[in-house]
C-alpha positions in Angstrom: 44.2 2.5 -8.7 43.6 3.0 -4.6 40.6 2.2 -2.8 39.2 5.8 -2.8 39.6 5.9 -6.6 37.4 3.1 -7.3 33.7 2.9 -5.8 32.0 -0.7 -4.9 29.5 -0.4 -7.8 32.4 0.0 -10.3 33.8 -3.1 -8.9 30.5 -5.0 -9.3 30.2 -3.5 -12.8 33.8 -5.0 -13.6 33.0 -8.3 -12.4 29.5 -8.3 -14.0 27.6 -8.7 -10.5 25.2 -6.7 -8.5 26.4 -4.1 -5.9 24.5 -6.3 -3.5 26.7 -9.3 -4.2 29.8 -7.2 -3.6 28.6 -5.8 -0.1 27.6 -9.4 0.8 31.0 -10.7 0.1 32.4 -7.7 2.3 30.5 -8.7 5.2 31.4 -12.5 4.4 27.6 -13.1 4.5 25.9 -16.1 2.9 24.0 -15.6 -0.6 27.0 -16.1 -3.3 28.5 -18.9 -5.0 31.9 -19.9 -3.8 33.3 -19.3 -7.3 31.6 -15.7 -7.4 32.6 -14.9 -3.9 36.4 -15.8 -4.4 36.6 -13.5 -7.6 34.7 -10.6 -5.7 37.2 -11.2 -2.6 40.3 -11.1 -4.6 39.2 -8.0 -6.7 38.2 -6.2 -3.4 41.4 -6.8 -1.7 43.3 -5.7 -4.6 41.7 -2.3 -4.4 42.5 -2.3 -0.8 38.9 -3.1 0.5 39.0 -5.3 3.7 36.5 -8.2 3.9 34.9 -8.9 7.3 35.4 -12.1 9.4 33.0 -14.8 8.7 29.9 -14.9 10.8 29.9 -16.8 13.8 27.4 -19.8 13.7 23.8 -18.9 15.1 24.5 -15.2 14.5 21.5 -13.2 13.3 21.2 -10.7 10.4 20.1 -7.0 11.5 17.4 -5.4 9.6 16.6 -1.8 9.8 12.9 -0.9 9.9 12.3 2.6 8.9 9.0 4.1 10.0 8.6 7.3 8.2 5.8 9.7 9.6 5.2 12.9 7.2 1.9 14.5 8.5 1.4 11.4 10.5 -2.5 11.4 9.6 -2.2 8.1 8.1 0.0 6.5 10.3 -1.0 8.0 13.8 -5.0 8.1 13.1 -4.7 4.7 11.6 -2.5 3.2 14.2 -4.0 -0.1 14.4 -3.1 -0.5 10.6 0.6 0.3 11.0 0.8 -1.6 14.4 -0.5 -4.8 12.9 2.0 -4.6 10.2 4.8 -4.0 12.5 3.8 -6.9 14.7 3.8 -9.3 11.5 7.2 -7.9 10.7 8.6 -8.6 14.4 7.0 -12.3 14.2 8.1 -13.2 10.7 11.6 -11.9 11.5 12.1 -14.0 14.7 10.9 -17.0 12.6 13.6 -16.6 10.1 16.3 -15.7 12.7 16.3 -11.9 11.8 16.9 -9.0 14.4 14.5 -6.2 13.5 15.8 -2.7 14.5 13.0 0.1 14.1 14.0 3.8 13.6 11.0 6.3 13.4 11.8 9.5 11.6 9.9 12.5 10.1 10.9 15.5 7.5 13.1 17.1 9.8 15.4 14.4 10.2 15.0 12.2 7.0 18.1 13.5 5.3 20.4 12.3 8.1 18.6 8.8 8.3 18.7 8.4 4.4 22.6 9.1 4.9 22.9 6.7 7.6 21.3 3.5 5.6 24.2 3.9 3.3 27.0 4.4 5.9 25.9 2.2 8.7 26.4 -1.8 8.7 22.8 -3.4 8.3 22.0 -6.6 6.4 18.5 -5.3 5.0 16.0 -2.8 5.3 12.4 -2.4 5.3 10.9 1.1 4.8 7.2 2.0 5.8 5.9 3.9 2.6 2.4 4.7 4.1 3.5 8.6 4.0 6.4 8.6 1.5 6.3 11.3 -1.2 7.1 10.5 -4.7 10.2 12.7 -4.3 11.4 10.3 -1.5 11.7 6.9 -3.4 14.7 7.7 -5.5 16.8 7.9 -2.5 16.2 4.2 -1.9 17.5 3.2 -5.1 21.2 1.7 -5.4 21.2 1.0 -1.4 23.9 -1.7 -1.1 21.9 -3.9 0.8 18.5 -5.6 0.1 15.7 -3.0 0.7 12.0 -3.7 0.7 9.1 -0.9 0.8 5.9 -1.9 2.5 2.7 -0.2 1.8 3.2 1.6 -1.1 3.5 0.4 -5.0 6.7 2.8 -5.7 5.5 3.6 -9.2 8.1 4.3 -11.9 10.7 2.9 -9.7 12.7 -0.1 -9.8 12.4 -1.3 -6.0 11.3 -4.1 -4.2 7.9 -3.6 -2.5 4.8 -5.2 -1.1 1.6 -3.2 -1.1 -2.3 -3.6 -1.5 -3.6 -4.5 -4.9 -5.0 -1.0 -4.9 -6.4 -0.6 -8.2 -8.2 -4.1 -7.9 -9.4 -3.1 -4.4 -11.1 0.1 -5.5 -12.2 -1.5 -8.8 -13.9 -4.2 -6.5 -15.9 -1.5 -4.4 -17.0 0.1 -7.9 -18.3 -3.1 -9.3 -20.4 -3.8 -6.1 -22.0 -0.5 -6.4 -22.7 -1.0 -10.1 -23.9 -4.4 -9.0 -26.6 -2.5 -6.8 -27.6 -0.6 -9.7 -26.0 2.7 -8.9 -24.7 4.4 -12.1 -23.5 7.7 -10.5 -20.5 7.0 -8.4 -18.5 9.7 -6.9 -14.9 9.4 -5.2 -13.8 10.9 -2.1 -10.3 11.5 -2.9 -7.3 12.1 -0.4 -5.7 15.6 -0.8 -2.5 13.8 0.4 -0.6 12.5 -2.4 0.6 8.8 -1.9 1.1 6.0 -4.2 -1.7 4.0 -2.5 -4.3 6.7 -3.1 -3.0 7.4 -6.8 -3.3 3.7 -7.5 -6.8 3.5 -6.0 -8.2 6.6 -7.9 -6.7 5.0 -10.8 -8.7 1.9 -10.3 -11.9 3.9 -9.9 -11.6 5.4 -12.9 -10.3 2.4 -15.2 -13.5 0.6 -13.6 -15.8 3.1 -14.5 -14.4 3.0 -18.1 -15.0 -0.7 -18.3 -18.3 -0.6 -17.1 -19.1 2.2 -19.8 -19.7 4.9 -17.1 -18.6 8.4 -17.8 -15.8 9.8 -15.7 -17.1 13.4 -14.0 -14.5 15.4 -12.2 -17.9 17.1 -10.5 -18.0 13.9 -8.6 -14.8 13.9 -7.2 -14.0 15.6 -4.0 -10.8 16.2 -2.3 -10.5 15.7 1.3 -8.1 15.5 4.3 -7.5 11.7 4.9 -8.6 12.0 8.6 -11.9 12.0 10.6 -11.9 15.6 11.3 -10.7 17.1 8.3 -13.0 15.0 6.0 -15.9 16.1 8.2 -15.2 19.8 7.8 -14.3 19.9 4.3 -17.4 17.9 3.2 -19.5 19.9 5.2 -18.3 22.9 3.2 -18.6 21.3 -0.2 -22.4 20.5 1.1 -23.0 24.2 2.2 -21.8 25.0 -1.6 -24.8 23.1 -2.8 -22.9 20.5 -4.6 -24.8 17.7 -6.6 -24.5 14.5 -4.6 -24.4 11.2 -6.4 -26.2 8.1 -5.3 -22.9 6.5 -4.2 -19.5 7.4 -2.9 -16.1 5.6 -2.8 -13.5 7.0 -0.4 -9.7 6.4 -0.6 -9.9 5.0 3.1 -12.2 4.4 5.9 -11.5 7.7 7.7 -12.5 9.9 4.8 -15.6 7.5 4.5 -16.7 8.0 8.3 -15.9 11.5 8.4 -17.9 12.2 5.1 -20.9 10.1 6.5 -21.1 12.2 9.3 -21.3 15.4 7.3 -24.1 13.9 5.1 -26.1 13.2 8.5 -25.4 16.6 10.2 -26.9 18.0 6.8 -30.0 15.8 7.1 -29.2 12.9 4.7 -30.0 9.5 5.6 -27.6 6.7 4.9 -27.8 4.6 2.7 -31.3 5.7 1.5 -29.9 8.6 0.0 -26.1 7.7 -0.7 -24.4 4.4 -0.7 -20.7 4.9 0.7 -17.8 2.3 0.8 -14.3 2.8 2.4 -11.0 0.9 2.3 -9.1 -0.6 5.0 -11.8 -1.7 7.3 -10.5 -0.1 10.5 -12.1 -1.5 13.6 -14.6 1.5 13.8 -15.8 0.8 10.6 -18.0 -2.1 12.1 -19.7 0.0 14.8 -20.2 3.5 13.3 -23.5 4.3 12.4 -24.5 2.9 9.8 -21.7 0.2 10.2 -19.4 1.1 7.1 -19.2 -1.2 4.0 -15.2 -1.6 3.5 -12.6 -3.5 1.8 -10.5 -5.3 4.4 -6.7 -5.1 4.1 -4.8 -8.1 5.4 -2.0 -6.1 7.2 -0.2 -9.1 8.8 -0.1 -10.7 5.4 1.6 -7.6 4.1 4.1 -7.6 6.9 4.8 -11.2 6.3 5.2 -11.0 2.5 7.9 -8.2 3.3 9.8 -10.1 5.5 9.7 -13.2 3.1 10.6 -11.0 0.2 13.7 -9.5 2.2 14.7 -13.0 3.3 14.7 -14.0 -0.5 16.8 -11.2 -1.7 19.4 -11.8 1.2 19.6 -15.5 -0.1 19.6 -14.6 -3.5 21.5 -11.5 -4.4 21.5 -9.8 -7.7 17.8 -11.0 -8.7 15.5 -8.5 -10.0 13.2 -6.1 -8.2 9.8 -7.6 -7.3 6.7 -5.9 -6.6 4.1 -8.2 -4.5 0.7 -7.4 -4.4 -1.8 -8.3 -1.8 -5.6 -8.6 -2.4 -8.3 -7.1 -0.1 -12.1 -8.5 0.9 -15.2 -6.6 0.3 -16.9 -6.4 3.8 -20.5 -5.7 3.1 -22.4 -3.9 5.9 -25.4 -1.5 6.3 -24.1 1.7 4.2 -24.8 0.7 1.0 -28.1 -0.6 -0.6 -29.6 -1.1 -4.2 -30.1 2.1 -6.3 -33.4 3.4 -7.0 -35.1 5.6 -9.5 -35.9 9.0 -9.0 -39.5 9.6 -8.7 -41.1 12.3 -11.1 -42.4 14.6 -8.3 -39.7 15.1 -5.7 -36.4 13.3 -7.0 -36.2 10.8 -4.2 -35.7 7.2 -4.4 -38.8 5.1 -5.0 -37.9 2.4 -7.4 -35.0 -0.2 -7.5 -32.9 0.2 -10.4 -32.4 -2.5 -13.3 -29.4 -4.8 -12.6 -26.5 -4.4 -14.7 -26.0 -6.7 -17.8 -23.8 -9.9 -17.6 -25.0 -9.9 -13.8 -22.8 -12.8 -11.9 -24.4 -14.8 -9.1 -25.5 -12.4 -6.1 -26.0 -12.6 -2.5 -29.3 -11.4 -0.6 -27.4 -8.0 -0.3 -27.0 -7.8 -4.1 -23.3 -7.9 -4.0 -21.6 -10.4 -6.6 -20.6 -13.3 -4.8 -17.4 -13.4 -6.1 -16.2 -10.0 -4.5 -16.5 -11.5 -1.0 -14.1 -13.8 -1.3 -10.8 -12.0 -2.9 -8.1 -11.7 0.0 -4.7 -12.6 0.9 -1.7 -12.8 -1.6 -2.4 -11.9 -5.0 1.0 -12.2 -6.6 4.2 -10.7 -7.8 5.5 -9.0 -11.3 8.8 -11.2 -10.7 8.3 -14.7 -11.5 11.7 -15.5 -9.5 10.2 -14.5 -6.3 8.4 -17.7 -5.3 6.1 -16.9 -2.5 
C-alpha cells in the first residue's frame, strides 16, 4: 500500500498507539519508548513516510497559541483578563523551554487557521476558548499534536482544557446571598452563548435547588456582556416595570456594573434595594460605586496550568484527555448587604431576614468564612495528570 493510500491515524490504529505518538516519531521528538518508536518508525517507512532528523540538543519546541476573537466583547472589553493569561503562558513556556507563537484570528479567517493547524509543523497548540462557539469545538478533535483549550470547559467533547470551576464559582455567590438572608435571587445572564456562561448558569440553578429555592424564569434577564450593552438593556427591562428581586448574580463583572448603573439611574439605592455580585473581579470592580462584590478568577493560574498540562501531554503521548478546573475566591465589597423583610406599609426593607438553617461560621459581613478562601487549583477529572 502506498503512502497516499493510508493515513497516519490508520497506522496508529494498526499499531495500537495514539495518532499523537505517530506524529512524535515522525518528528523524532521525545515522548515514546524506544521499543514503540522503532515499531512506529519501521511501519512509517514501509508505507513511504519519512521521519525527520533528530532534534539538536537545546532546541525548543514550538507552541502555537490561537487567540480567537468572535465579537471581541469578552476578549477586548475584559482585556486585562486575557493579557494576564497570555503573560502567564509566556512565562511558563520560557521556564519549560517552549517557544510560544501567537496567532490572532476571527470569524472571517478561522477556516484558514483551522486548516493550518493540521498542516503546519507545530509541537503543540493552545487555544483561547473565551469566545469560541459550541460548533467550533469539534474542529479541535483528532489534531495530530497535543492541544489544550484555555478558558472554556468544552462540554461534550473529549478535549484537554483548563478553565474556571464555573458551576462552583456561581454556586459560591448564590450561597453568599443566601447566607445574607436573600430568598429571591435573580440572574443576569449573558446573551452571548459560551461554555463558561452556560456552566455558571447551571451552577446558579443547581444551588438554588440545593437550597430549596424555586427557579423563576422571570428573574433571569438576558443581557449583552458589556458595560454599554448591559446598561441599555437593563434600562429597558426596568422601563417595562419588571419585578426586581432583592439580589442579583451576573455572569460577569461587565454585566453586573452595567446593570448597577441602570438601577441607580432609575433611583434604586445599592445595596439597600438590591445586592449585586459579579464574576471575574476586574480592576474596575473595586473602584466603581458601590465597589462590586465579585468572584476573583486567578488568571495567571489558568495560564500556568494550561502550559503544564500541554507539557505533560508532550512528554506523555497517548494519555486520555484531561479537564482541569481552577477555583475562584469570593471578594466581598459594598454591593451586598443582609436582606430585609418588607414592611407592611410600603414594601421597603426594614427588618433583617432570619439566618438560613445549618448556618456556617459567619464573618462580620454575614458571609460564610469558608467562602472567602476558595482559590487556586481545584483539580482535574483525569487522575493521570499529576498537577
